[in-house]
C-alpha positions, 0 to 999 in steps of 0.5 A: 404715302409711296403711291402718294408721292409718286402719283401727286408730289413726283416732278410737281412744283406748286405756287405756295403752301395753300396750293399745296393743301388744296391740291392734297387735299383733292387726291385725297378725296378722288383716292377715297371717294372715286379710285377704283380697285381690283382688290375691293372687287372694282369699288372706291375704298368707300363704297367697298365699307357701304357695301360690306357694312350693308351685308 
């Protein structure tokens, strides 16, 4: 939760609860599907899971 607060919330103001929820969904999708992690051999979490299950 700490990374989410730093990367998404710090210094941000949202127009409405809906705007906040939309941005939160976008960030979670990015975090799970696009973000590259060196701990996961340079893959996103979803790519790593798929790769691990195939092996």
